[in-house]
C-alpha positions in Angstrom: 0.2 0.2 0.1 1.3 3.6 -1.0 0.2 6.8 -0.4 0.7 9.5 -2.7 0.8 12.5 -0.4 4.2 10.7 0.7 5.8 11.0 -2.2 7.7 14.0 -1.0 9.2 12.1 1.8 10.6 9.6 -0.1 12.4 12.1 -2.1 13.4 13.8 1.4 14.6 10.6 2.3 16.6 9.8 -0.8 18.4 12.8 -0.5 19.5 13.0 3.2 22.4 10.9 4.1 20.8 10.1 8.1 17.7 9.1 9.2 14.3 11.1 10.2 12.1 11.0 13.0 8.6 10.4 12.2 7.9 13.7 13.2 10.2 16.0 11.4 8.9 13.9 8.5 5.1 14.0 8.9 4.5 17.6 10.8 5.0 20.1 8.3 2.9 18.0 5.5 0.3 16.2 7.6 0.4 16.2 11.6 -0.2 20.1 11.3 -3.2 20.1 8.7 -4.8 17.4 11.2 -4.0 14.3 8.8 -3.5 11.3 11.2 -0.8 9.6 8.6 1.8 7.2 9.7 4.6 5.9 7.7 4.4 2.4 8.4 1.1 2.4 6.4 3.3 2.9 3.4 5.9 -0.2 2.6 8.2 2.1 1.3 9.5 3.3 4.5 11.3 1.0 7.2 12.0 1.9 10.8 15.4 1.6 12.2 16.4 -0.1 15.5 16.4 3.4 17.3 12.7 4.6 16.3 14.0 6.6 13.5 12.8 6.5 9.6 14.7 5.8 6.5 13.8 4.2 2.6 12.9 0.5 2.8 15.2 0.1 0.2 18.2 1.9 1.7 20.6 -0.2 4.4 21.8 1.4 8.1 25.5 1.8 7.8 26.0 2.5 11.7 27.2 -1.3 12.7 29.9 -1.4 9.7 31.1 2.1 10.8 31.4 0.9 14.3 33.3 -2.3 13.3 35.5 0.2 11.3 36.3 2.5 14.0 37.1 -0.5 16.1 39.7 -2.3 13.8 41.2 1.0 13.0 41.2 2.4 16.7 40.1 5.8 15.6 37.6 7.6 17.6 35.7 9.2 14.2 35.2 9.3 10.6 33.8 12.2 8.0 30.7 10.8 7.4 30.2 10.4 3.3 33.7 9.0 3.3 32.0 6.6 6.0 28.8 6.3 3.9 30.2 5.9 0.4 32.3 2.8 1.9 29.6 1.0 3.1 27.9 1.8 -0.2 31.2 0.0 -2.5 30.9 -2.5 0.3 27.3 -3.5 0.3 26.3 -2.4 -3.1 23.6 -0.3 -2.0 22.5 3.0 -0.7 23.3 3.4 2.9 22.7 6.0 5.6 23.7 6.6 9.4 20.8 6.8 11.9 22.0 9.5 14.4 19.9 8.5 17.6 22.2 5.0 17.7 23.7 5.7 21.4 27.1 4.7 20.4 27.6 7.6 18.4 27.5 11.2 18.2 27.2 13.3 15.1 29.0 16.5 15.1 28.4 18.6 11.5 29.6 16.2 9.0 31.6 13.5 11.0 31.0 10.6 12.9 32.0 10.3 16.5 32.2 7.6 19.0 30.4 8.6 22.1 32.1 9.1 25.2 30.9 5.7 26.8 32.7 4.1 23.6 36.1 5.8 24.2 39.3 4.8 26.0 41.6 7.5 27.7 44.3 6.4 24.6 44.8 8.6 22.1 44.6 8.0 18.1 48.0 7.8 17.2 48.8 8.1 13.7 51.9 6.9 11.8 52.2 9.7 9.1 50.2 13.0 8.7 50.8 15.9 6.2 53.4 18.9 6.5 50.1 21.2 6.9 49.0 19.5 9.7 52.4 18.8 11.9 52.2 21.1 14.7 48.9 23.0 13.7 46.1 20.5 14.3 48.9 17.6 15.2 51.8 16.9 17.8 54.2 14.2 18.1 53.5 12.0 21.0 57.0 11.2 23.2 57.7 9.3 26.2 59.2 11.5 28.9 62.1 9.5 29.3 62.8 10.2 25.5 61.8 13.9 25.4 64.1 14.2 28.8 67.2 12.8 27.1 66.8 15.4 24.3 69.3 17.6 23.1 69.0 21.3 23.7 66.9 23.4 20.7 70.1 25.1 20.2 71.9 22.0 18.8 69.1 20.9 16.5 70.1 23.3 13.7 67.9 22.7 10.5 65.9 19.5 12.2 62.7 19.6 13.3 62.0 18.2 17.1 60.6 15.0 15.4 63.5 14.3 13.7 65.6 14.9 16.9 63.1 13.1 19.6 62.1 9.1 18.6 58.5 10.0 18.6 55.6 7.4 19.3 53.3 9.2 16.2 51.3 11.9 15.9 48.0 13.1 18.0 45.5 15.5 16.7 44.9 17.9 19.8 42.9 21.1 20.4 44.3 23.5 22.7 41.1 26.2 22.9 42.7 30.0 23.0 45.8 28.4 22.2 48.0 27.9 18.9 50.3 25.0 18.4 54.1 25.4 17.7 57.1 23.5 16.8 58.4 23.5 20.3 55.2 21.6 21.9 54.8 17.4 22.2 52.4 15.1 23.9 53.4 12.8 26.3 51.7 10.7 29.4 52.3 11.6 32.8 54.2 8.9 34.9 53.4 8.4 38.5 51.5 10.3 41.2 53.7 12.7 42.3 51.4 15.8 40.5 48.5 15.0 41.2 46.8 17.1 43.9 43.0 16.7 42.6 43.2 19.9 40.8 46.3 19.9 38.6 45.2 17.3 35.7 48.6 15.8 35.6 47.3 12.4 36.6 48.8 8.7 36.3 48.2 8.1 32.8 47.0 11.0 31.7 48.3 13.3 28.7 49.9 16.9 28.9 51.0 18.9 26.1 54.7 20.2 27.0 56.8 23.0 25.5 60.7 22.3 24.8 63.1 24.2 26.2 61.2 27.0 27.6 62.6 30.5 27.8 61.9 32.9 30.9 61.5 32.4 34.3 60.6 28.5 35.4 59.7 30.2 38.7 56.4 28.3 39.8 55.8 26.3 36.8 55.2 22.7 36.1 58.0 21.4 34.1 59.9 18.4 32.9 63.3 18.4 34.5 66.5 15.5 34.2 69.6 15.4 36.0 71.5 13.7 38.5 68.8 12.8 40.8 66.3 9.8 41.9 62.6 10.5 41.9 61.0 7.3 43.4 59.0 7.3 40.2 60.4 7.8 37.3 64.3 8.2 38.4 66.9 10.5 36.6 63.7 12.8 35.1 60.6 14.3 36.8 57.8 16.1 36.2 57.4 18.8 39.0 57.0 22.4 39.8 60.0 24.3 39.9 60.5 26.7 42.9 63.4 28.7 43.3 64.3 31.5 45.9 65.4 34.6 45.6 68.3 35.6 43.2 71.5 36.7 45.2 73.4 40.0 44.3 75.2 38.2 41.2 71.7 37.3 39.9 72.2 33.5 41.2 69.5 30.8 43.1 70.9 29.5 46.1 68.2 26.6 46.3 65.5 25.2 43.6 63.1 22.6 44.6 60.8 20.2 42.4 58.1 20.4 44.0 55.1 17.3 44.3 51.7 18.3 44.4 51.0 15.5 45.7 50.4 16.2 49.6 51.6 12.7 50.4 55.2 13.8 51.1 56.3 10.7 52.4 55.1 8.7 49.4 56.0 11.6 47.2 58.8 13.7 48.4 60.2 17.0 46.8 63.6 17.1 45.3 66.2 19.3 46.7 68.5 20.7 43.9 72.0 22.5 44.1 71.6 25.4 41.1 75.4 24.8 40.6 74.9 21.1 39.2 75.3 21.1 35.7 73.8 18.0 35.3 70.4 19.3 35.7 68.3 20.5 32.9 64.8 22.0 32.8 63.8 20.3 29.3 60.5 21.3 28.9 57.5 23.0 30.4 53.7 22.0 30.9 51.6 23.8 29.1 48.2 22.4 29.4 46.8 18.8 31.4 44.5 17.7 28.7 41.2 16.8 29.3 39.5 13.2 27.1 37.5 16.1 25.0 40.8 17.6 23.9 42.1 15.2 21.5 40.9 12.2 19.7 40.6 8.8 21.6 40.7 5.5 20.5 37.8 3.0 21.2 37.6 0.8 24.1 38.6 -2.8 23.2 35.6 -4.8 22.3 35.1 -7.6 24.7 33.7 -10.4 23.9 31.1 -12.1 26.7 32.9 -14.0 29.3 36.4 -13.4 28.0 39.0 -11.1 29.4 41.4 -8.9 27.2 45.1 -10.3 28.2 46.6 -7.2 25.6 49.3 -5.8 27.4 48.5 -2.2 27.0 45.0 -2.7 29.0 46.4 -5.0 31.8 49.7 -2.6 32.4 47.0 0.1 32.7 44.8 -2.2 35.5 48.0 -3.2 37.5 48.9 0.5 37.2 45.3 1.4 39.3 45.5 -1.6 41.2 48.8 -0.7 42.9 47.9 2.6 43.4 44.7 1.2 45.3 46.6 -0.8 47.4 49.5 1.2 48.3 47.7 4.8 48.0 44.4 4.2 48.9 43.3 5.9 45.2 39.7 4.6 44.2 39.7 1.7 41.4 37.8 2.8 38.3 34.3 1.4 38.2 34.9 -1.5 35.5 38.2 -2.8 37.1 37.9 -6.1 38.6 39.6 -5.1 41.5 37.0 -2.3 42.4 34.7 -4.8 43.4 37.1 -6.6 46.1 36.2 -6.0 49.8 36.3 -2.4 51.2 34.5 -3.4 54.7 35.7 -1.3 57.2 38.1 -2.3 60.1 35.0 -1.8 62.5 34.3 -5.9 62.3 35.1 -8.9 63.5 36.8 -11.5 61.1 37.2 -15.3 61.4 40.7 -16.1 59.7 42.3 -19.5 60.2 46.0 -20.2 60.0 47.9 -23.6 60.3 47.4 -25.0 63.9 51.4 -24.7 64.6 50.4 -21.1 63.8 47.3 -20.4 66.3 44.9 -22.1 64.1 41.4 -20.4 64.3 41.8 -16.5 65.1 39.3 -13.5 65.2 40.7 -10.5 63.6 39.9 -6.8 64.0 41.4 -3.3 63.1 42.3 -1.0 61.9 39.7 0.8 64.4 40.0 4.3 63.1 38.9 6.6 65.6 38.9 4.3 69.0 39.7 6.4 71.5 42.8 7.3 72.9 41.8 6.7 76.2 41.3 2.9 75.5 44.8 1.1 76.1 43.5 -2.7 76.0 40.5 -4.8 74.2 38.9 -7.8 75.8 37.1 -10.1 73.6 35.0 -12.0 75.4 33.0 -15.2 75.0 31.1 -18.2 76.3 33.7 -19.1 79.3 36.7 -17.7 77.4 38.0 -14.3 77.2 41.1 -13.0 75.3 43.0 -9.7 74.8 44.5 -7.5 72.2 46.2 -4.1 72.3 44.3 -1.2 71.4 47.4 0.4 69.9 48.3 -2.5 67.8 44.0 -2.7 66.9 44.0 1.0 66.0 46.5 0.6 63.4 46.3 -2.6 61.6 44.7 -5.6 61.2 45.0 -7.3 64.8 44.5 -10.9 65.7 43.6 -12.9 69.0 43.5 -16.7 68.8 40.1 -18.1 69.6 38.4 -21.7 70.8 35.9 -22.2 67.8 33.2 -23.4 70.2 33.4 -20.6 72.6 30.6 -18.1 70.4 29.2 -15.4 70.3 31.6 -12.8 71.1 31.7 -9.4 72.3 34.6 -6.9 72.8 35.1 -4.2 75.6 37.7 -1.5 76.4 39.3 -2.8 79.6 38.7 0.0 82.0 36.1 1.4 80.0 33.5 -1.6 80.1 30.5 0.5 80.8 30.6 3.2 78.2 28.1 2.3 75.4 29.3 4.6 72.8 32.5 3.3 71.8 31.7 1.4 68.8 32.7 -1.9 70.0 29.0 -3.4 69.8 29.6 -2.8 65.9 32.6 -5.9 66.5 30.5 -8.5 68.0 30.4 -11.9 66.2 27.8 -15.0 66.1 28.9 -18.1 67.4 29.7 -20.9 64.7 27.2 -23.1 63.0 27.9 -26.7 64.3 26.2 -28.5 61.4 28.7 -28.5 58.7 32.0 -27.0 57.9 33.3 -23.3 57.9 35.4 -23.0 54.7 38.4 -21.1 54.6 40.3 -20.4 51.1 44.4 -19.7 52.0 45.3 -16.5 50.1 48.9 -15.8 49.0 49.7 -14.8 52.6 49.1 -17.9 54.1 45.7 -16.9 56.1 42.7 -19.0 55.4 39.9 -16.2 54.4 36.3 -17.6 55.7 34.1 -18.0 52.5 30.3 -18.4 52.3 30.3 -20.6 49.0 30.1 -24.5 49.3 32.1 -25.1 45.3 36.0 -25.2 46.0 38.1 -25.1 43.1 40.9 -26.7 41.9 44.1 -25.1 41.9 43.4 -23.5 45.5 44.6 -24.4 49.0 41.7 -24.9 52.1 41.0 -25.4 55.6 38.1 -26.4 56.6 36.7 -26.1 60.3 34.9 -29.0 61.2 32.6 -29.3 64.5 32.2 -31.7 66.5 30.7 -34.9 65.2 31.3 -33.8 61.6 33.6 -35.4 59.2 34.5 -38.3 61.9 38.5 -37.9 62.4 39.5 -35.7 59.8 42.6 -33.3 60.4 44.1 -32.2 63.2 42.1 -32.0 66.8 41.3 -29.1 68.3 39.8 -27.9 71.8 36.1 -29.0 72.4 36.1 -31.6 69.6 36.5 -29.0 67.1 39.3 -30.3 64.0 41.1 -27.9 61.6 41.3 -30.0 58.0 43.8 -28.6 55.7 43.4 -29.3 51.9 45.6 -28.8 49.0 43.3 -29.0 45.8 46.5 -28.3 43.7 47.2 -32.1 43.5 45.0 -34.8 41.7 42.2 -35.8 44.0 41.5 -39.3 44.9 38.2 -40.4 45.0 38.0 -41.3 48.8 38.8 -37.1 49.2 36.1 -36.6 46.4 33.7 -38.6 48.3 34.7 -37.1 51.9 33.9 -33.6 50.4 30.5 -34.8 49.0 29.3 -36.1 52.1 30.2 -32.7 54.0 27.9 -31.2 51.4 31.1 -29.7 49.2 31.4 -29.4 45.3 34.5 -29.5 43.5 34.1 -26.9 40.4 36.6 -25.6 37.9 40.3 -24.7 38.5 41.4 -21.2 40.1 44.8 -20.0 39.1 47.1 -19.9 42.3 50.4 -17.9 43.0 52.8 -17.5 45.9 55.8 -16.7 47.1 58.5 -19.7 46.7 62.5 -19.7 48.5 63.1 -15.9 49.1 61.8 -14.9 52.3 60.6 -11.1 52.3 63.3 -8.9 54.6 60.0 -7.4 56.6 55.9 -7.4 56.2 54.2 -4.7 56.3 50.1 -3.1 56.1 48.8 -0.6 53.6 46.2 2.4 55.0 43.4 -0.7 55.4 45.3 -3.0 57.7 46.5 -5.5 54.8 50.0 -7.1 54.8 52.5 -7.3 51.9 55.9 -8.1 52.1 59.0 -6.0 51.4 61.9 -7.9 49.8 65.7 -6.7 50.0 67.0 -4.9 46.9 68.8 -6.9 44.3 66.9 -10.1 45.7 66.4 -12.6 43.2 62.2 -13.5 43.6 60.2 -16.9 42.6 56.5 -17.2 42.5 55.1 -21.0 42.8 52.2 -21.0 40.2 49.6 -23.7 40.1 45.8 -24.3 39.4 46.4 -22.9 35.7 43.7 -24.9 33.1 43.8 -23.9 29.6 41.6 -25.4 27.1 41.9 -24.8 23.2 41.4 -21.3 22.8 42.4 -20.1 26.0 45.3 -18.4 27.4 46.7 -17.6 31.2 49.0 -14.9 31.4 51.4 -14.1 34.2 52.1 -10.2 34.2 54.8 -8.0 36.1 54.0 -4.5 36.7 55.9 -1.8 38.6 58.3 1.0 37.9 60.0 -0.1 35.0 56.9 -1.1 33.1 54.4 -4.0 32.4 56.2 -7.9 31.3 54.8 -10.5 30.2 56.4 -13.7 31.8 56.3 -17.5 30.6 55.0 -19.7 32.7 57.0 -23.3 33.4 55.9 -27.1 33.2 57.0 -27.1 36.9 54.7 -24.1 38.1 58.0 -22.3 39.4 58.9 -18.3 37.7 61.3 -16.2 38.3 60.5 -12.7 38.4 64.2 -11.8 38.5 65.5 -9.1 40.5 63.3 -5.8 40.7 64.3 -2.6 41.2 63.2 -0.4 44.4 59.7 0.5 44.2 56.2 -1.1 44.3 54.9 -4.1 42.3 52.2 -5.8 41.5 52.5 -9.8 40.1 49.2 -10.7 38.6 47.9 -14.2 36.9 45.1 -13.9 34.1 43.1 -16.4 32.4 41.1 -15.8 29.4 38.2 -16.7 31.0 36.4 -13.7 33.4 35.0 -16.8 35.2 38.6 -17.8 36.3 39.0 -15.3 39.3 42.6 -13.6 38.9 45.2 -14.2 41.4 47.7 -11.4 42.1 50.6 -10.5 44.7 51.0 -6.8 45.8 54.8 -6.2 47.1 57.3 -3.3 47.4 61.3 -3.9 47.2 63.4 -1.3 48.9 66.8 -0.8 49.5 68.2 -1.6 53.5 64.6 -3.2 54.0 66.2 -5.4 56.9 67.7 -1.9 58.7 67.8 -3.2 62.1 66.0 0.3 64.1 65.9 1.4 67.9 62.8 1.7 69.7 62.2 4.9 70.8 60.2 8.3 70.5 60.1 11.8 71.4 58.2 14.9 70.2 58.7 18.8 71.3 58.2 22.1 70.3 60.8 24.4 70.9 58.4 27.9 70.4 55.0 27.1 69.3 53.1 24.0 67.9 53.9 24.6 64.6 57.6 24.0 65.3 56.8 20.6 66.1 59.9 18.1 66.1 59.1 14.2 66.5 61.3 11.0 66.2 60.4 7.5 65.8 61.9 4.3 64.3 61.6 4.2 60.7 58.6 3.1 59.5 56.8 3.7 62.9 53.5 5.0 62.6 52.7 8.3 64.6 49.4 9.9 64.7 48.6 13.6 65.3 45.4 14.5 66.9 44.1 17.9 68.1 42.2 17.6 71.5 40.0 21.3 72.0 38.7 18.9 75.1 38.2 15.4 76.3 35.3 14.6 74.3 36.7 16.5 71.0 39.5 15.0 69.1 40.3 15.4 65.9 42.7 13.4 63.8 45.1 15.6 61.7 47.3 12.7 60.1 49.0 9.6 60.3 52.8 10.2 59.8 55.6 7.5 59.9 59.2 7.3 61.2 62.0 8.6 58.1 65.0 6.3 57.7 66.8 9.1 59.5 64.3 8.4 62.8 62.8 12.0 62.4 59.5 12.3 61.9 57.9 14.2 58.4 55.9 17.0 60.5 56.5 19.4 57.8 53.6 18.4 56.0 51.0 19.1 58.7 52.8 21.9 59.8 50.5 24.6 58.5 47.4 22.3 59.8 48.6 22.7 63.3 49.3 26.5 62.7 45.2 26.8 61.6 43.9 25.2 64.1 46.5 26.7 67.2 45.7 30.1 65.5 41.2 29.2 66.1 42.0 28.0 69.6 42.2 29.4 72.7 43.2 26.5 74.7 43.9 22.7 73.4 46.1 19.9 73.1 48.6 18.4 70.3 48.5 14.6 71.0 51.2 12.9 69.6 50.6 9.2 69.8 53.2 7.0 69.3 51.2 3.8 69.9 53.0 0.9 72.1 55.9 3.6 72.7 53.4 5.9 74.5 52.3 9.3 73.7 53.3 12.9 74.4 50.6 15.7 74.9 52.2 19.2 74.2 49.4 22.0 75.5 48.4 25.0 73.5 47.5 28.1 74.9 46.6 31.0 72.4 45.2 33.4 74.5 45.3 36.8 73.4 46.8 39.6 75.4 45.1 42.7 76.0 46.7 44.9 74.0 46.5 42.4 70.8 42.5 42.4 71.7 42.1 45.7 71.9 44.1 46.0 68.5 41.8 43.2 66.8 38.7 44.8 68.1 39.5 47.9 66.8 40.3 46.9 63.4 37.3 44.2 63.2 34.8 47.2 64.2 36.5 49.4 61.5 35.8 47.0 58.7 32.3 45.8 59.7 30.7 48.7 61.9 28.4 49.7 58.5 27.5 45.8 58.0 26.4 45.5 62.0 24.3 48.7 62.2 22.4 47.9 58.4 21.4 44.6 59.7 20.1 44.9 63.3 17.8 41.8 64.1 19.2 39.6 61.3 21.2 38.0 64.0 21.8 34.9 62.0 23.5 36.7 59.1 25.6 38.7 61.6 26.9 35.5 63.6 30.2 34.6 61.8 30.8 37.8 60.3 30.5 39.8 63.6 29.4 37.8 66.6 31.6 34.8 66.3 34.9 36.9 66.1 33.8 39.5 69.1 32.9 36.9 71.4 36.0 34.7 70.8 38.0 38.0 71.3 36.0 38.3 74.5 37.1 34.9 75.2 33.8 32.8 75.0 32.8 30.1 72.6 29.8 30.9 70.9 26.6 28.2 70.8 23.0 27.7 70.2 22.0 26.7 74.1 19.2 23.9 73.2 18.4 24.7 77.1 17.2 27.9 75.8 14.6 26.5 73.2 12.2 26.0 76.2 12.5 29.7 77.3 9.8 31.4 74.9 11.6 35.1 74.1 9.3 37.9 73.9 9.4 39.6 70.5 12.9 40.4 69.0 15.0 38.9 71.3 17.3 36.0 70.8 19.4 34.3 73.3 22.7 32.1 72.6 25.0 31.0 75.2 28.5 31.7 75.7 31.0 28.8 77.0 34.8 29.0 78.2 37.6 26.3 78.1 39.8 26.0 80.9 42.0 23.6 81.8 42.3 21.7 85.4 44.2 19.3 86.3 46.2 18.4 82.8 42.9 18.5 80.8 40.3 20.9 78.8 36.9 21.9 80.2 33.9 23.2 78.5 31.1 25.0 80.7 28.6 27.3 80.5 29.6 31.2 81.2 27.1 33.3 80.3 24.1 34.3 77.9 24.5 36.4 75.2 21.2 38.2 74.9 20.5 39.9 71.3 18.1 42.7 70.6 17.3 46.2 68.4 16.8 48.0 71.7 19.0 47.3 74.5 17.3 50.1 76.9 13.6 48.4 76.5 14.8 45.2 77.1 16.9 46.3 80.2 13.4 48.3 81.5 10.8 45.3 80.6 12.8 42.2 80.0 14.9 41.3 83.0 12.4 38.9 84.1 12.9 36.9 81.1 16.6 37.2 80.9 16.8 35.7 84.2 14.7 33.1 82.8 17.3 32.3 80.3 20.3 32.4 82.7 18.3 30.0 85.0 17.5 27.8 81.9 21.7 27.9 80.8 22.8 27.7 84.6 24.7 30.8 84.3 24.6 33.8 86.3 25.5 36.6 84.4 24.3 37.9 80.2 25.7 40.0 78.2 23.1 42.3 76.7 23.9 43.7 72.7 22.6 45.0 69.5 25.8 44.5 68.3 27.0 48.2 68.4 26.0 49.0 72.3 27.0 46.3 75.0 25.8 46.2 78.8 25.7 43.0 81.2 22.8 42.2 83.7 23.5 39.8 86.7 20.3 37.1 87.7 18.1 39.0 89.8 19.6 42.2 89.6 17.1 45.0 89.6 20.0 48.1 89.0 18.2 50.7 87.3 21.0 52.4 86.1 23.5 50.1 84.2 26.8 50.7 82.5 26.3 50.7 78.5 29.4 50.1 76.7 29.3 52.0 72.9 32.0 50.6 70.8 32.3 53.7 68.8 32.9 55.6 72.0 35.0 53.4 73.8 37.6 53.2 70.7 37.0 56.7 70.2 37.7 57.8 74.0 40.3 55.3 74.4 37.8 53.4 76.9 38.0 49.9 75.4 40.1 48.6 78.6 37.2 49.6 80.8 34.6 47.9 78.4 36.8 44.5 78.0 37.5 44.6 81.8 33.1 44.4 82.0 32.7 42.0 78.9 35.6 39.6 78.9 36.6 36.4 80.0 40.0 35.7 81.1 41.9 38.6 79.7 
């Protein structure tokens, strides 16, 4: 069936390279005239999968364009060229449907949508001379760029002839023209990532070679005789130099890491006379993913894992950053789904019987009050203890008898405290009707799992209740037993039958990777309390790989990723694989299977110089003049926690630092934080907690002198008197700019007194509570001192509302009130009927020089 009125639509579609919506086609010619026409009534039209319309004889080219862009690793193509190519391939006229969510149509170009693109740029091997340094820039590695000759030695050669380039990238810098000194490079490491710079690991930036003029405060690429923890003899850092001397020379140059974690990403201090130091390039701009053409994401087959080196290198880099530095993994990383459970829960783990068997594990208990020194775990006719200092900073275990649950935790000496949060650590008793399964991880620790499906290639420990499993394994107290089971070996029919009788099944093989032969020099924990080994630099490391089952068409690959890059290692028939002697740094070794149903296995570790150094156990903390001058000493690697205590119930965690190799604690990174807290507090304590080594409490007394208060109050009134007088009655608007700083100068803290909510205030009256902090017997207490009454009519309040002010004082449990309209101030004592009150005008007090008398009447503790 056809309709003559649709003939014009056929012509319109035949002349367009793209499809139309039904409304775009029918609204002008039919719907606006009241006709209920539909394209489905005419066989000459066909609907695309995305709800738009085309001629039935044409072909949608979207799938072909999508496939070509992925194969050619491009992010865009000119629409006409794509349709012409499709027409030649399929022998029919082809059109493009713009509503396909895989694409974005911009002018005459088809682009893959952002969700289809990776962070990697499209790299072209060759571009025309008219495109070089106009629309395209060369892509270099930072290592190659850092090794380049100075521009004055290039002669007539272009930079892509001097530096080995990886190709060319189309780039757009809004408002900036490209030039022949610019290039693109991937940022290496996290030292310049402060959350704002855009200089993130794996991200891209535009650099300009051999910049002239000052480099002060610029982010630059520097090479020299130094060793950066991430990149070695070259680094991208912020260039900071001191003032030039009389001869125009710098005496000190610092290469500053923007990342605030200075322990992991230290600044590099240089001597200007070092001839080996060269500023090779400056950072022009960190590139967002919209600034360059990006490659499509690799197409994934369902159930298959991409084992290409580039993808796994990026994934392992994120894994290392997540494990050691606590950065969040990306949403599509397999490791993003790993457990992130808080330390505030009790976990059951199972060690070898000789190492203690069943254990209760807690920590790190971040936020556990410092007054708690020991924790007790209480079960049925059983209890155990752990040091609170250990549980606060790392995972801590206590051996437990299996049949003594349920278990609860309490603070020794503070058993009646209900608000410590220890109730969250309670754990139910074990089920006695079947085995409790623990899968042994790479550290030899059995982690409890809920699944009853055991995987070949893995090791397990089964905790068997009394009367379950007969005489299997090693007997514990109360008739419980632990049965260690290694499924890497061929299972006997008897073992299979026994597992089946216990309600357990045997599934597919999973890879297993574990350390072999070379012992770790020391074990450490990351911020989440997870342990990892540290090996001495120069040690050959070996791993034992098991449980690898590869069918035809499958693949399993062992990757080693670290500061030197990512390497694919060959698996051996014996299972023993050498990792060589990795350089100092943080590493990941991962065994990946092509099938996503097979869980990857990985080992995270660190290689360090002098990892075996023996340290003395001592600590100290002292502030010579003020708290910002804090100096502290602790054993290398020892955790030191700094807390700011305003009063006993109010402690703020400032930072957790670790002792340097020379025994000092790097407090410079938190000096500004301490200084800011000290500037705001009249009385406070800086608590330096060394865990098992004790703690030091450094008192802070920031009360101002009478002269300082006089000067600051005068300055504040001169700046804000107009604001105060123009907004009388708008007390909430004046609170932060006026009343808080003024009452602070008077020696009070200002808070909304909840007790006063029950005292109904007359019209135009508001009351806030004034508190004071005092140091008594070594601790700081906060108590109510006065009531601050705010009014627009001071005289009327003194005349008519003294009874209400007395009620407010009684509710706040204080004797005195300060009454003010912001500019005029007076006092009232509960029960006083004194008719004539001394009223202080700030304007007059400052002008007449009587501000000291005013402060004597209103202020506290001067």
